VEXMI-933997 format. One record per atom (N, C-alpha, C, O): atom name; y, x, z; residue number from 1. Coordinates in steps of 0.001 Angstrom, whole numbers. Each point is the difference from the previous one (the first is absolute). Layout:
! residues N
   atom        py        px        pz   seq
     CA         Y         X         Z   NUM
...
! end
This chain:
! residues 164
   atom        py        px        pz   seq
      N     73878   -165126     -5949     1
     CA      -378       -41     -1516     1
      C       654      1130      -732     1
      O      1199       262       104     1
      N     -2022       373      -824     2
     CA       530      1257      -685     2
      C       934      -494     -1220     2
      O         6     -1192      -307     2
      N       735      2081      -341     3
     CA       861      -306     -1066     3
      C      -860      -632     -1179     3
      O       438      -867      -757     3
      N     -1624      1370       702     4
     CA      -723      -492     -1095     4
      C      -575     -1582       253     4
      O      -324      -746      -924     4
      N       275       451      2116     5
     CA      -256     -1323       551     5
      C      1257     -1028       -59     5
      O      -132     -1213       168     5
      N      1296      1822      -414     6
     CA      1128      -775       304     6
      C        90      -992     -1268     6
      O      -378       276     -1139     6
      N       983     -1543      1589     7
     CA        68      -879     -1032     7
      C       656       356     -1345     7
      O      1114       522        31     7
      N     -1686      -751     -1150     8
     CA       820       354     -1106     8
      C        67     -1266      -858     8
      O      -991      -713      -157     8
      N      2158       453      -383     9
     CA       305     -1099      -959     9
      C     -1020       -77     -1103     9
      O      -333       992      -649     9
      N      -105     -2081       475    10
     CA      -912      -215     -1230    10
      C     -1215      -363       691    10
      O      -766      -674      -689    10
      N       336       963      1990    11
     CA     -1131      -556       590    11
      C     -1329       512      -560    11
      O       -64       937      -797    11
      N      -946     -1581      1245    12
     CA     -1193       394      -262    12
      C      -491      -615     -1389    12
      O      -671     -1029       -64    12
      N      1018      1660      -868    13
     CA      -307      -398     -1240    13
      C       606     -1220      -636    13
      O      -546      -508      -979    13
      N      1644        18      1492    14
     CA       508     -1262      -255    14
      C       839        81     -1256    14
      O       617      1040      -232    14
      N      -545     -2236      -726    15
     CA       288      -134      -976    15
      C      1033     -1076      -170    15
      O       -58      -959       770    15
      N      1004      1003     -1695    16
     CA       936     -1241      -371    16
      C       696      -561      1208    16
      O        58     -1216       181    16
      N       497      2129       689    17
     CA       817      -457      1257    17
      C      1311      -445      -504    17
      O       437       474     -1049    17
      N       258     -1402      1762    18
     CA      1360      -500      -188    18
      C       921      1097       392    18
      O      -300       841       847    18
      N      1351      -871     -1441    19
     CA      1196      1027       368    19
      C        99      -103      1500    19
      O       -58      1079       590    19
      N       206     -2250       200    20
     CA       156       -99      1332    20
      C     -1174       597       697    20
      O       217       738       962    20
      N     -1467      -985     -1355    21
     CA     -1149       447       778    21
      C       250      1657        11    21
      O        24       658      1040    21
      N       162       -88     -2415    22
     CA       177      1441         4    22
      C      1104       393       856    22
      O      -174      1056       609    22
      N      1237     -1645      -429    23
     CA      1029       269       873    23
      C      -474        81      1411    23
      O       205       994       698    23
      N      -923     -2189      -236    24
     CA      -579       152      1311    24
      C      -877      1118       386    24
      O        38       617      1064    24
      N      -928      -409     -2176    25
     CA      -913      1101       230    25
      C       852      1383       112    25
      O      -397       800       847    25
      N      1319      -515     -1479    26
     CA       999      1106        50    26
      C       659        -8      1417    26
      O       -29      1007       708    26
      N       607     -2137      -324    27
     CA       536       -52      1389    27
      C     -1024       374       972    27
      O       314       830       853    27
      N     -1391     -1279      -856    28
     CA     -1192       402       861    28
      C      -150      1485       121    28
      O        95       605      1068    28
      N      -309      -115     -2112    29
     CA       -20      1416      -288    29
      C      1210       863       857    29
      O      -169       896       826    29
      N      1386     -1464     -1299    30
     CA      1184       600       601    30
      C        64      -310      1575    30
      O       522       863       706    30
      N      -938     -1850      -198    31
     CA       -57      -275      1387    31
      C     -1020       821       677    31
      O       244       472      1111    31
      N     -1394      -266     -1716    32
     CA      -899       984       509    32
      C       583      1240        61    32
      O       -31       577      1087    32
      N       601         0     -2107    33
     CA       539      1386       187    33
      C      1169       142       977    33
      O       250      1055       584    33
      N       414     -2129      -451    34
     CA      1025        67       993    34
      C      -539        -9      1425    34
      O       597       624       877    34
      N     -1712     -1316      -617    35
     CA      -507      -151      1290    35
      C      -911      1168       436    35
      O       -81       379      1169    35
      N      -568       135     -2157    36
     CA      -790      1177       458    36
      C       580      1420      -294    36
      O      -596      1001       397    36
      N      1826      -920     -1132    37
     CA       531      1262      -240    37
      C      1367        53       471    37
      O       507      1104       193    37
      N       213     -2268        35    38
     CA      1454      -118       416    38
      C       762       444     -1081    38
      O      1024       619       291    38
      N     -1325      -817     -1661    39
     CA       930       222     -1040    39
      C      1112      -941      -110    39
      O      -205     -1185       263    39
      N      1418      1606      -642    40
     CA      1082      -991      -121    40
      C      -230      -991     -1334    40
      O      -820       162      -903    40
      N      1756     -1187      1054    41
     CA      -150      -972     -1024    41
      C       321       494     -1454    41
      O      -611      -393      -994    41
      N      1652      1310       981    42
     CA       363       597     -1361    42
      C     -1180       759      -616    42
      O      -383      -214     -1150    42
      N      -164      1102      1962    43
     CA     -1124       868      -271    43
      C     -1283      -912      -530    43
      O      -578       257     -1056    43
      N       257     -1212      1815    44
     CA      -957     -1029      -319    44
      C       205      -688     -1309    44
      O      -918       -36      -820    44
      N      2072      -507       587    45
     CA       264      -782     -1220    45
      C       -60      1258     -1210    45
      O      -787      -150      -934    45
      N      1445      1089       986    46
     CA       -74       977      -929    46
      C     -1355       408      -415    46
      O      -248        65     -1204    46
      N      -673       221      2103    47
     CA     -1596       270      -121    47
      C      -503     -1168      -690    47
      O      -630       186     -1041    47
      N       811     -1343      1459    48
     CA      -907     -1264      -568    48
      C       617      -110     -1387    48
      O      -765      -105      -959    48
      N      2057       120       772    49
     CA       537      -289     -1526    49
      C      -468       916      -999    49
      O       228      -232     -1187    49
      N      -925      1358      1589    50
     CA      -638       934      -878    50
      C     -1557      -319       -96    50
      O      -723       666      -740    50
      N       238     -1706      1516    51
     CA     -1261      -128       -75    51
      C      -665      -717     -1270    51
      O       762      -713      -653    51
      N     -1987       808       258    52
     CA      -517      -554     -1107    52
      C       -48     -1608       315    52
      O      -515      -484      1008    52
      N      1118      -215     -2008    53
     CA       -53     -1477        19    53
      C      1191      -537       666    53
      O       198     -1213        55    53
      N       644      2122       480    54
     CA      1210      -708       647    54
      C       774      -727      -979    54
      O       604      -990       412    54
      N      -503      1325     -1732    55
     CA       806      -558      -943    55
      C      -340     -1438      -285    55
      O       752      -725      -650    55
      N     -1871       337      1137    56
     CA      -473     -1497      -122    56
      C       308      -674      1254    56
      O      -374     -1172        17    56
      N       912      1559       962    57
     CA       229      -599      1109    57
      C      1402      -609       115    57
      O       902       565      -619    57
      N      -608     -1699      1373    58
     CA      1319      -565        90    58
      C       804       958       775    58
      O      -115        60      1224    58
      N       962       728     -1916    59
     CA       839       893       716    59
      C       926      -508      1181    59
      O        70       545      1102    59
      N       538     -1525     -1446    60
     CA       835      -641       930    60
      C      -532      -554      1265    60
      O       588        37      1081    60
      N     -1895      -617     -1337    61
     CA      -503      -591      1176    61
      C      -727      1095       800    61
      O      -100       -80      1225    61
      N      -447      1190     -1994    62
     CA      -360      1205       892    62
      C      1077       579       884    62
      O      -210       192      1198    62
      N      1290        72     -1743    63
     CA      1058       569       651    63
      C       463      -792      1210    63
      O       160       539      1095    63
      N        34     -1718     -1295    64
     CA       309     -1129       971    64
      C      -914       -60      1178    64
      O       433       -15      1152    64
      N     -1826       -24     -1480    65
     CA      -964      -226       961    65
      C      -220      1406       798    65
      O      -173       -42      1218    65
      N       181      1207     -1867    66
     CA        17      1314       680    66
      C      1132       155       981    66
      O       -87        98      1224    66
      N      1026       -93     -1884    67
     CA      1373       185       926    67
      C        15     -1134      1126    67
      O       200       266      1185    67
      N      -411     -1436     -1625    68
     CA        59     -1074      1073    68
      C      -983       430      1186    68
      O       446        -6      1147    68
      N     -1629       338     -1362    69
     CA      -947        82       993    69
      C       482      1320       787    69
      O        46      -105      1226    69
      N       282      1214     -1744    70
     CA       471      1153       483    70
      C      1189      -461      1107    70
      O       -95       252      1201    70
      N      1114      -898     -1747    71
     CA      1074      -345       627    71
      C      -408      -984      1283    71
      O       576       138      1079    71
      N     -1309      -846     -1220    72
     CA      -335     -1289      1103    72
      C     -1311       263       699    72
      O      -527      -904       648    72
      N      -115      2295      -764    73
     CA     -1421        83       385    73
      C        10      -351      1461    73
      O      -958      -647       420    73
      N      2074      1047       543    74
     CA      -206      -263      1494    74
      C      -219     -1517       146    74
      O     -1025      -483       481    74
      N      2152      -282      -970    75
     CA        76     -1296       164    75
      C     -1410      -721      -602    75
      O      -547      -876       670    75
      N        52      1253     -1840    76
     CA     -1244      -562      -476    76
      C     -1149       255       927    76
      O      -869      -841       231    76
      N       910      2123       324    77
     CA     -1116       243       912    77
      C       111      -745      1321    77
      O     -1050      -201       611    77
      N      2076      -188      -151    78
     CA       198      -934       996    78
      C      -472     -1397      -281    78
      O      -648      -605       855    78
      N       934        80     -1979    79
     CA      -544     -1197      -260    79
      C     -1398         7      -216    79
      O      -623      -942       489    79
      N       -18      1827     -1136    80
     CA     -1360         1      -187    80
      C      -810       307      1356    80
      O     -1189      -304       100    80
      N      1903       921       929    81
     CA      -652       411       992    81
      C      -367     -1446       967    81
      O      -825        61       912    81
      N      1497     -1230     -1229    82
     CA      -437     -1265       731    82
      C     -1248      -540      -725    82
      O      -654      -891       543    82
      N       334      1325     -1601    83
     CA     -1197      -525      -796    83
      C     -1198      1066       103    83
      O     -1087      -314      -485    83
      N      1241      1480      1060    84
     CA     -1140       828        69    84
      C      -704       116      1375    84
      O       549      -181      1086    84
      N     -1767       490     -1282    85
     CA      -899       209      1296    85
      C       -73      1344       555    85
      O      -866       322       814    85
      N      1811       500     -1268    86
     CA        44      1538       388    86
      C      1370       435      -308    86
      O       693      -650      -782    86
      N      -202      1882      1447    87
     CA      1330       420      -470    87
      C       -11       318     -1431    87
      O     -1056       329      -540    87
      N      2272      -413      -179    88
     CA        39       264     -1243    88
      C      -384      1366      -517    88
      O      -574       168     -1076    88
      N       941       847      1946    89
     CA      -493      1529       -85    89
      C     -1319       140        -6    89
      O      -447      1045      -473    89
      N      -445     -2025       975    90
     CA     -1511       196       -54    90
      C      -609      -552     -1353    90
      O     -1218        28      -173    90
      N      1981      -472      -670    91
     CA      -406      -638     -1428    91
      C      -294      1249      -849    91
      O       571      1076       179    91
      N     -1572     -1321     -1182    92
     CA        -8      1007      -993    92
      C      1187       317      -692    92
      O       846      -894        14    92
      N      -534      2018      -667    93
     CA      1172       137      -621    93
      C        29      -908     -1196    93
      O      1120      -469      -205    93
      N     -1957       135      -549    94
     CA        47      -828     -1100    94
      C       222     -1286       370    94
      O       958      -544      -549    94
      N     -1709      -216      1489    95
     CA       238     -1338       380    95
      C      1187       -98       626    95
      O       547     -1086      -188    95
      N       182      2028      1031    96
     CA      1308        -9       392    96
      C       838      -180      -968    96
      O       856      -882        62    96
      N      -989      1727     -1137    97
     CA      1140      -176     -1177    97
      C        11     -1302      -728    97
      O      1004      -630      -334    97
      N     -2354       282       114    98
     CA      -157     -1311      -612    98
      C       605     -1173       746    98
      O       543      -913      -622    98
      N      -631       922      2005    99
     CA       595     -1007       714    99
      C      1455       310       111    99
      O       709      -964       289    99
      N      -132      2093      -457   100
     CA      1457        73       -94   100
      C       471      -387     -1083   100
      O      1081      -585        72   100
      N     -1604       739     -1212   101
     CA       472      -651     -1303   101
      C       -92     -1384        67   101
      O       937      -698      -386   101
      N     -2031       189       863   102
     CA      -341     -1444      -151   102
      C      1130      -656      1022   102
      O       585     -1000      -415   102
      N      -271      1473      1634   103
     CA       914      -623       773   103
      C      1398        26      -489   103
      O       825      -874       265   103
      N      -590      1965     -1024   104
     CA      1329        46      -660   104
      C       104      -918     -1042   104
      O      1122      -471      -185   104
      N     -2028       108      -536   105
     CA        -3     -1010     -1097   105
      C        43     -1455       617   105
      O       673      -914      -478   105
      N     -1430       818      1536   106
     CA        91     -1404       724   106
      C      1458      -180       530   106
      O       539     -1106       -41   106
      N        23      2092       487   107
     CA      1303      -121       607   107
      C      1093       -89      -915   107
      O       936      -775       198   107
      N     -1012      1605     -1287   108
     CA      1302       122      -863   108
      C      -268      -479     -1563   108
      O       840       247      -866   108
      N     -1951      -882       595   109
     CA       -46      -434     -1422   109
      C      -660     -1380       182   109
      O     -1194      -179      -242   109
      N      2059      -835       701   110
     CA      -279     -1328       147   110
      C      -568      -594     -1436   110
      O      -802      -934        19   110
      N      1220      1475     -1177   111
     CA      -317      -581     -1223   111
      C     -1413       251      -375   111
      O      -590      -703      -820   111
      N        50      1724      1437   112
     CA     -1492       297      -163   112
      C      -796      -765       939   112
      O       178       181      1204   112
      N     -1115     -1090     -1657   113
     CA      -616     -1095       985   113
      C      -894       964      1066   113
      O      -589      1032      -320   113
      N       635     -1561      1501   114
     CA      -812       983      1014   114
      C     -1421       139      -507   114
      O      -535      1105        91   114
      N       -86     -2068      -585   115
     CA     -1522       298      -468   115
      C       -29      1155     -1008   115
      O      -965       761        73   115
      N      1845      -547      -950   116
     CA       131      1074     -1049   116
      C       180      1229       784   116
      O      -659       984      -337   116
      N      1480      -902      1358   117
     CA       292      1289       595   117
      C     -1383       399       966   117
      O      -385      1157       170   117
      N      -232     -2314       387   118
     CA     -1155       284       684   118
      C     -1082       566      -893   118
      O      -600      1041       269   118
      N       384     -1763     -1326   119
     CA     -1020       364      -858   119
      C       235      1459      -669   119
      O      -970       739      -168   119
      N      2125      -385      -168   120
     CA       302      1412      -634   120
      C      -351       898      1244   120
      O      -620      1043      -208   120
      N       935     -1342      1322   121
     CA      -190       917      1104   121
      C     -1469       239       175   121
      O      -466      1131       135   121
      N      -231     -2198      -140   122
     CA     -1512        16       136   122
      C      -612       926     -1190   122
      O      -885       817       252   122
      N      1345      -970     -1408   123
     CA      -504       787     -1119   123
      C       333      1419       228   123
      O      -891       815      -238   123
      N      2063      -378       673   124
     CA       305      1429       231   124
      C     -1078       334      1220   124
      O      -647      1043       -84   124
      N       491     -1765      1006   125
     CA      -746       499      1109   125
      C     -1544       169      -498   125
      O      -717       905       427   125
      N       313     -1814     -1316   126
     CA     -1300       161      -626   126
      C       -54      1364      -685   126
      O      -834       862       278   126
      N      1821      -738     -1225   127
     CA       -30      1234      -746   127
      C        76      1322       657   127
      O      -649       958      -420   127
      N      1409      -895      1416   128
     CA       557      1235       622   128
      C      -547       181      1391   128
      O      -235      1121       450   128
      N        32     -2249       240   129
     CA      -306        84      1370   129
      C     -1480       127       464   129
      O      -863       159      -863   129
      N       552      -214      2067   130
     CA     -1459       -59       573   130
      C      -693     -1178      -425   130
      O       576      -887      -630   130
      N     -1940       830       984   131
     CA      -870      -995      -508   131
      C       422     -1400       206   131
      O       -95      -862      -874   131
      N       604       649      2162   132
     CA       414     -1389       419   132
      C      1527      -178       393   132
      O       477      -920       664   132
      N       194      2021     -1232   133
     CA      1265       -38       335   133
      C       769     -1190      -501   133
      O       986      -464       572   133
      N     -1581       -51     -1828   134
     CA       876     -1096      -611   134
      C       -63     -1311       905   134
      O       858      -881        44   134
      N     -1950       930       607   135
     CA      -167     -1290       987   135
      C       989       112      1113   135
      O       559     -1009       430   135
      N      -344      2094        10   136
     CA       975       133      1021   136
      C      1430      -282      -581   136
      O       726      -817       565   136
      N      -296      1518     -1745   137
     CA      1137      -278      -545   137
      C       356     -1530      -222   137
      O      1123      -483       151   137
      N     -2215      -166      -517   138
     CA       116     -1448      -250   138
      C       219      -710      1204   138
      O       875      -865       -36   138
      N     -1569      1075      1235   139
     CA       327      -627      1182   139
      C      1289       138       443   139
      O       682      -988       271   139
      N      -205      2316      -152   140
     CA      1197       375       539   140
      C      1259      -582     -1011   140
      O      1043      -324       569   140
      N     -1104       223     -1672   141
     CA      1089      -447      -914   141
      C       -58     -1589       -22   141
      O      1019      -650      -231   141
      N     -2248        47       480   142
     CA        -5     -1462       228   142
      C       692      -402      1220   142
      O       682     -1024         8   142
      N      -829      1854      1148   143
     CA       736      -413      1210   143
      C      1444       248      -215   143
      O       772      -851       442   143
      N      -264      1938     -1082   144
     CA      1449       194      -196   144
      C       604      -881     -1102   144
      O      1225      -118       -40   144
      N     -2009      -514      -867   145
     CA       691      -891      -914   145
      C       236     -1329       733   145
      O       958      -700      -327   145
      N     -1870       296      1391   146
     CA       446     -1067       755   146
      C      1207       190       798   146
      O       774      -944       157   146
      N      -553      2084       359   147
     CA      1247       380       732   147
      C      1085        68      -968   147
      O       997      -666       279   147
      N      -990      1321     -1333   148
     CA      1206       187      -815   148
      C       275     -1164     -1084   148
      O      1133      -187      -444   148
      N     -2312      -627        24   149
     CA       298      -972      -935   149
      C      -728     -1272       367   149
      O      -792      -552      -763   149
      N      1105       107      1993   150
     CA      -835     -1123       542   150
      C       -11     -1190      -959   150
      O     -1047      -633      -131   150
      N      2207       270      -586   151
     CA       -39     -1265      -811   151
      C      -801       178     -1273   151
      O      -582      -940      -540   151
      N       575      2181        84   152
     CA      -519       360     -1237   152
      C     -1783        16       374   152
      O      -824      -371      -836   152
      N       551       720      1817   153
     CA     -1301       105       472   153
      C      -604     -1369       265   153
      O     -1089      -383      -426   153
      N      1884      -263      1138   154
     CA      -470     -1579       258   154
      C      -165      -708     -1037   154
      O      -955      -776       -50   154
      N      1900       900     -1058   155
     CA       -93      -834     -1291   155
      C     -1220       366      -725   155
      O      -548      -845      -709   155
      N        -7      2239       845   156
     CA     -1213       380      -804   156
      C     -1275      -310       767   156
      O     -1068       201      -578   156
      N      1071      -626      1706   157
     CA     -1201      -287       825   157
      C      -525     -1360      -334   157
      O       814      -756      -531   157
      N     -2027       301       743   158
     CA      -370     -1236        10   158
      C       301      -482      1335   158
      O         5       735       988   158
      N       338     -2442      -962   159
     CA       -14      -420      1405   159
      C     -1223       173       814   159
      O     -1133        63      -478   159
      N      1414         6      1683   160
     CA     -1067       167      1011   160
      C      -782     -1276       -69   160
      O       573     -1073      -187   160
      N     -1935      1173       342   161
     CA      -961     -1135       107   161
      C       149      -524      1346   161
      O        87       688      1018   161
      N       -60     -2099     -1094   162
     CA       -37      -661      1288   162
      C     -1303      -337       511   162
      O      -861      -336      -813   162
      N       529       384      2320   163
     CA     -1218      -482       481   163
      C      -340     -1286      -311   163
      O       856      -801      -376   163
      N     -2026       511       493   164
     CA      -500     -1556      -317   164
      C      -270      -575      1338   164
      O      -393     -1162       104   164
! end
């Protein structure tokens, strides 16, 4: 993916985004920069804070999510690997970054319902990833949610139908 194709916060003509959605988009852009260029956290944050639209993002959420993923990326990859059908390194950079951010939120933000985390991740993958990348992200994070938040997931699912 060239720099012109790299994810840019604001997405494909998207309007009226919540401050948290904007923060997630900037985090995705920062994680992409980190993954493909190896830039450090300070350089990424400084660059993104100068980006158009950053003033409308939830700055505290952005910083916590970006720093958290960068700090915990190895542990997050290990957790995700159990839900993947291929090595993490074989994922597209965008889907890999979306999954890291989603896994971090599932693991560290229990106040955010798991369905919100998954839906936000799907929207990021739809906006910035490959054609069907959002379906893969959905499947992986669904599996991870069952592992990380079993009680919440079980409470949100309808009871199994009994055979007749």
